C-alpha positions in Angstrom: -3.0 39.1 -22.0 -4.2 41.5 -19.3 -5.1 44.3 -21.6 -7.0 42.2 -24.2 -10.2 41.5 -22.2 -10.6 45.3 -21.8 -11.2 45.7 -25.5 -14.8 46.3 -26.7 -15.0 43.0 -28.5 -15.1 41.0 -25.3 -11.5 39.6 -25.2 -10.2 36.2 -26.5 -12.6 33.9 -28.5 -12.7 30.2 -27.9 -10.6 29.4 -31.0 -8.0 32.1 -30.1 -7.5 30.6 -26.6 -7.1 27.2 -28.2 -4.3 28.5 -30.3 -2.7 30.2 -27.2 -2.9 27.0 -25.2 -1.3 25.0 -28.0 1.6 27.3 -28.0 1.9 27.1 -24.2 1.6 23.4 -24.3 4.6 23.0 -26.6 6.5 25.7 -24.7 6.3 23.3 -21.7 7.1 20.4 -24.0 10.4 21.8 -25.1 11.6 22.7 -21.5 13.7 19.8 -20.1 15.3 21.3 -17.0 13.3 20.5 -13.8 13.7 23.8 -12.0 12.8 25.8 -15.1 9.8 23.5 -15.7 8.4 24.4 -12.2 9.0 28.1 -12.9 7.4 27.9 -16.4 4.4 25.9 -15.0 3.9 28.4 -12.2 4.0 31.3 -14.8 1.6 29.6 -17.2 -0.9 28.7 -14.3 -1.0 32.2 -13.0 -2.1 33.6 -16.3 -5.8 33.0 -15.1 -5.4 36.0 -12.8 -4.8 38.2 -15.8 -8.4 37.9 -17.0 -10.7 40.4 -15.4 -14.1 38.7 -15.8 -15.2 35.3 -14.5 -16.4 34.2 -17.9 -12.9 34.8 -19.4 -11.2 32.8 -16.6 -13.7 29.9 -17.2 -13.0 30.0 -20.9 -9.3 30.0 -20.2 -9.7 26.9 -18.1 -12.1 25.2 -20.5 -9.5 25.6 -23.4 -6.8 24.3 -21.2 -8.6 21.1 -20.3 -9.7 20.6 -24.0 -6.0 21.1 -25.0 -4.8 18.5 -22.4 -7.5 16.0 -23.6 -6.5 16.5 -27.3 -2.7 16.2 -26.7 -2.6 13.7 -24.0 -2.2 10.6 -26.2 0.9 12.1 -27.8 2.8 12.7 -24.5 5.6 10.3 -24.0 6.6 8.8 -20.7 9.6 11.1 -20.3 7.5 14.2 -20.5 4.5 12.9 -18.5 5.5 14.1 -15.1 5.8 17.9 -16.0 2.4 17.8 -17.5 1.0 16.2 -14.4 2.6 19.1 -12.6 1.0 21.6 -14.9 -2.4 20.2 -14.3 -1.9 20.3 -10.6 -0.7 24.0 -10.8 -3.7 25.1 -13.1 -6.2 23.4 -10.7 -4.5 25.1 -7.8 -4.7 28.6 -9.3 -8.3 28.1 -10.4 -9.2 27.3 -6.8 -7.3 30.4 -5.7 -9.3 32.5 -8.1 -12.4 31.2 -6.2 -10.8 32.2 -2.9 -10.2 35.7 -4.1 -13.9 36.0 -4.9 -15.0 34.9 -1.5 -16.1 31.3 -2.3 -19.3 32.5 -3.9 -21.8 29.7 -4.4 -22.5 30.6 -8.1 -18.8 30.7 -8.8 -18.3 27.4 -7.2 -21.2 25.8 -9.1 -19.9 27.1 -12.5 -16.3 25.9 -11.8 -17.6 22.4 -10.8 -19.8 22.2 -13.8 -16.9 23.2 -16.1 -14.6 20.5 -14.6 -17.1 17.7 -14.6 -18.2 18.5 -18.2 -14.7 18.6 -19.6 -13.2 15.7 -17.6 -15.7 13.3 -15.9 -18.8 13.5 -18.2 -19.4 10.4 -20.2 -19.5 12.6 -23.5 -16.2 14.3 -22.7 -13.0 13.3 -24.7 -10.8 13.1 -21.6 -8.5 10.1 -21.5 -8.3 7.8 -18.5 -5.0 9.3 -17.5 -6.5 12.8 -17.2 -9.5 11.6 -15.3 -7.4 9.5 -12.8 -4.9 12.3 -12.1 -7.6 14.9 -11.7 -9.5 12.8 -9.1 -6.3 12.0 -7.3 -5.3 15.7 -6.8 -8.6 17.4 -6.4 -9.1 17.1 -2.6 -5.4 17.7 -2.0 -5.4 20.9 -3.9 -8.7 22.0 -2.4 -7.3 21.4 1.1 -4.2 23.4 0.4 -6.2 26.4 -0.8 -9.3 26.4 1.4 -8.8 24.2 4.5 -8.5 27.2 6.8 -11.7 28.9 5.5 -14.1 26.4 4.1 -16.9 25.0 6.3 -18.3 21.5 6.3 -21.3 22.6 4.2 -19.1 24.2 1.5 -17.0 21.1 1.4 -20.1 19.0 0.8 -21.0 21.3 -2.1 -17.5 20.7 -3.6 -17.9 16.9 -3.5 -21.7 16.8 -4.5 -20.9 16.4 -8.3 -18.7 13.4 -7.5 -21.6 11.8 -5.6 -23.8 12.0 -8.7 -21.2 10.8 -11.1 -20.3 7.8 -8.9 -23.9 6.8 -8.9 -24.5 7.2 -12.6 -21.2 6.3 -14.3 -20.8 3.0 -16.2 -17.0 3.3 -16.3 -15.6 1.1 -13.5 -12.3 3.0 -13.7 -14.0 6.3 -12.9 -16.1 4.7 -10.1 -12.9 3.3 -8.5 -11.0 6.5 -8.8 -13.9 8.6 -7.2 -14.4 6.2 -4.3 -10.6 5.9 -3.7 -9.5 9.5 -4.4 -12.5 11.3 -2.8 -14.6 9.3 -0.3 -12.1 6.9 1.0 -9.6 9.9 1.3 -12.2 11.6 3.5 -12.4 8.5 5.7 -8.6 8.2 5.9 -8.2 11.8 6.9 -11.0 11.8 9.5 -8.8 11.4 12.5 -6.5 14.2 11.5 -9.5 16.5 10.8 -11.0 15.9 14.3 -7.5 16.4 15.8 -7.3 19.8 14.1 -10.7 20.7 15.2 -9.9 19.8 18.8 -6.6 21.8 18.6 -8.5 24.7 17.3 -11.1 24.5 20.1 -8.3 24.2 22.7 -6.4 27.2 21.3 -9.5 29.3 21.4 -10.1 28.3 25.1 -6.5 29.2 25.9 -6.8 32.6 24.2 -10.0 33.3 26.2 -8.2 32.2 29.4 -5.2 34.4 28.6 -7.6 37.3 28.0 -9.2 36.9 31.3 -5.9 36.7 33.1 -4.7 39.8 31.3 -7.7 41.7 32.4 -7.2 40.6 36.0 -3.4 40.6 36.5 -2.2 42.8 33.8 0.4 41.8 31.3 2.2 38.5 31.5 5.3 37.0 30.0 3.4 35.9 27.0 2.1 39.3 26.4 5.7 40.7 26.4 6.5 38.0 23.9 3.6 39.1 21.8 4.7 42.7 21.8 8.2 42.0 20.9 7.4 39.7 18.0 4.6 40.4 15.5 1.6 38.2 15.7 1.2 35.2 13.3 -0.1 31.6 12.9 1.4 28.7 14.8 4.8 27.9 13.4 5.6 31.5 12.5 8.1 33.8 14.0 5.8 34.5 17.0 5.6 30.8 17.9 9.4 30.3 17.5 10.1 33.3 19.7 7.7 32.3 22.4 9.0 28.7 22.5 12.1 28.8 24.7 13.2 25.2 23.9 13.2 25.9 20.1 11.5 22.5 19.6 9.0 21.9 16.8 5.4 21.7 18.0 4.7 18.8 15.6 6.8 16.3 13.9 7.2 16.9 10.2 7.0 13.2 9.4 3.6 12.7 11.0 2.0 15.9 9.8 -0.3 15.4 6.7 -0.8 19.0 5.9 -4.1 21.0 6.0 -7.2 18.7 6.1 -10.7 19.5 5.1 -13.6 19.4 7.7 -16.7 17.3 6.7 -20.1 16.5 8.2 -19.8 12.7 7.8 -23.5 12.1 8.5 -24.4 14.6 5.8 -22.0 13.1 3.4 -23.4 9.6 4.1 -27.0 10.7 3.6 -26.1 12.5 0.3 -24.5 9.3 -1.0 -27.3 7.1 0.1 -29.8 9.4 -1.6 -28.0 8.9 -5.0 -27.0 5.3 -4.5 -30.5 4.1 -3.5 -32.1 5.3 -6.8 -33.4 2.6 -9.2 -31.2 4.0 -12.0 -28.1 3.3 -10.1 -26.2 0.2 -11.4 -25.9 -2.6 -8.8 -22.1 -2.6 -9.0 -22.1 1.2 -8.1 -24.6 0.7 -5.4 -22.6 -2.0 -3.7 -19.4 0.0 -3.8 -21.1 3.2 -2.5 -22.9 1.3 0.3 -19.5 0.2 1.7 -18.4 3.8 1.8 -21.6 4.9 3.4 -21.1 2.4 6.2 -17.7 3.7 7.0 -19.0 7.3 7.0 -21.9 6.3 9.4 -19.4 4.8 11.7 -17.3 8.0 11.6 -20.5 10.0 12.4 -21.1 7.8 15.5 -17.6 8.3 16.7 -16.2 4.8 15.6 -12.8 5.2 14.0 -11.4 2.2 12.0 -7.9 3.3 12.9 -8.6 2.5 16.6 -9.3 -1.2 16.2 -7.5 -2.2 13.1 -3.9 -1.8 14.2 -4.4 -3.8 17.5 -6.1 -6.6 15.6 -3.5 -6.5 12.8 -0.8 -6.6 15.5 -2.3 -9.6 17.2 -2.6 -11.4 13.9 0.9 -10.6 13.0 2.0 -12.0 16.3 0.0 -15.2 15.9 1.4 -15.6 12.3 5.0 -15.1 13.6 4.4 -17.8 16.3 3.0 -20.2 13.8 5.9 -19.6 11.4 8.4 -20.1 14.2 6.7 -23.3 15.3 6.7 -24.6 11.7 10.3 -23.8 11.3 11.3 -25.5 14.6 9.1 -28.6 14.2 11.1 -30.4 11.5 14.5 -29.8 13.1 13.2 -30.8 16.5 11.5 -34.0 15.3 14.6 -35.0 13.3 16.8 -34.2 16.3 14.6 -36.2 18.6 14.4 -39.1 16.1 18.1 -39.1 15.6 18.6 -39.2 19.4 16.2 -42.1 19.7 17.9 -44.0 17.0 21.2 -43.6 18.6 19.9 -44.6 22.0 18.1 -47.7 20.4 21.0 -48.7 18.4 23.5 -48.5 21.1 22.1 -51.3 23.4 20.4 -53.4 20.8 22.7 -54.8 18.0 20.3 -57.3 16.6 19.3 -55.1 13.7 23.0 -54.6 12.7 23.9 -58.3 13.1 20.9 -59.3 10.9 22.1 -57.0 8.2 25.5 -58.4 8.3 24.4 -62.0 8.1 22.2 -61.2 5.1 25.2 -59.5 3.4 27.4 -62.5 4.2 24.9 -64.9 2.9 24.6 -63.0 -0.4 28.4 -63.0 -0.8 28.6 -66.8 -0.1 25.9 -67.6 -2.5 27.7 -65.5 -5.2 31.0 -67.2 -4.5 29.8 -70.7 -4.2 28.1 -70.7 -7.7 26.8 -74.2 -8.5 28.8 -76.0 -5.9 26.7 -77.9 -3.3 26.5 -76.2 0.1 26.9 -77.8 3.4 24.0 -78.7 5.7 21.5 -76.0 6.2 21.9 -73.7 9.1 19.6 -73.9 12.0 18.1 -70.6 12.9 19.7 -69.0 15.8 19.1 -66.2 18.1 19.7 -62.9 16.3 22.7 -61.0 17.6 24.7 -64.2 18.6 27.6 -65.7 16.6 27.0 -69.4 17.6 25.4 -70.6 14.5 28.0 -69.1 12.3 30.8 -70.6 14.2 29.2 -74.0 13.9 28.8 -73.6 10.2 32.5 -72.7 9.8 33.6 -75.7 12.0 31.4 -78.0 10.2 32.7 -77.0 6.8 36.3 -77.3 8.1 35.5 -80.7 9.5 34.0 -81.8 6.2 37.1 -80.8 4.4 39.3 -82.7 6.9 37.2 -85.9 6.5 37.6 -85.7 2.7 41.3 -85.2 2.9 41.6 -88.3 5.3 39.7 -90.7 3.1 41.9 -89.8 0.1 45.0 -90.6 2.2 43.5 -94.0 3.2 42.7 -94.8 -0.5 46.3 -94.1 -1.6 47.8 -96.1 1.2 45.6 -99.1 0.3 46.7 -98.7 -3.4 50.3 -98.7 -2.3 49.8 -101.9 -0.1 48.2 -103.7 -3.0 50.8 -102.8 -5.4 53.5 -104.1 -3.1 51.7 -107.4 -2.6 
């Protein structure tokens, strides 16, 4: 691979590299062990450095993305993750190749043109899965490779093709992935980028102060630490040796890794220039204007992270209180109503006595059937038993009178028979 480009014929042709990539593709296809998959993907992606010329490297990358576009629909879900990993590794190594060339503008433009033509162009054969994954990992891999070296102007040059595609595309999925994976990612990483910039400024000021003190007072304890341990970046052996407490400078959970620096006003103006064109669809224009407002707020120093958590916390507190009151209201009202019923039922027995009288009347009517009833009851005061006692006595008296009249009749019949 390394010796072929030195031949007089110019190296590999397009068709030959397509055949090579087909073999490499199925080599990754047949590997099922995770650790060996990572090693194989790293080996395949590093083949780009074996080519001596930039044209051969770009042809190698072009045939890779063409192979992924052609074979993507045949990948099953069990093998999808390792090809996601392979795409990430190839993109990372292609950016490292740019880094070795000193981030030349012409090389950057050629690589971006190749990527947009093979992946994001409307005429490309790239499936939606390849487009979505590429837009998701582009800024992340760029920050890993060049966050320490790239300036804000260079980063704007890297995202310029995405601005143009976002304004012209008619694919809603591509528009969503660009705004979410590129522009909104820049907005979300803005606080970390500014924090890194401030830390860098503070470290430079501290180094200048240390140099001044060294010139005046001689060597200090920090200088002895620097002499004993070789110099390095923060977090290296130098920082660990100079830190007597052996405590990490930053928490690993909160760190988001390297972050790219952007001029938010320049990004907003570039987006506005492409979004305000007459050829831009209205749906794209609305979506981009929302991103432009956020970038303009960042340029003015207004961070959404400063206000949103406090408001969200207040809203959560109010919602929690409402839910608590809603949960307590039915129990409290029922409890109060139950107490009121008990208190009302204890001193006043009229409602209970009326129910009992109604039940007794129904039973008497069912038991009496067609027999004539006694004299009608006079309505009495509810809760008193006077009228019911009178009814019972009156019925008992009526029965006694009937029995006495029968005895008189029998006596009279006996007397007449004796006579």
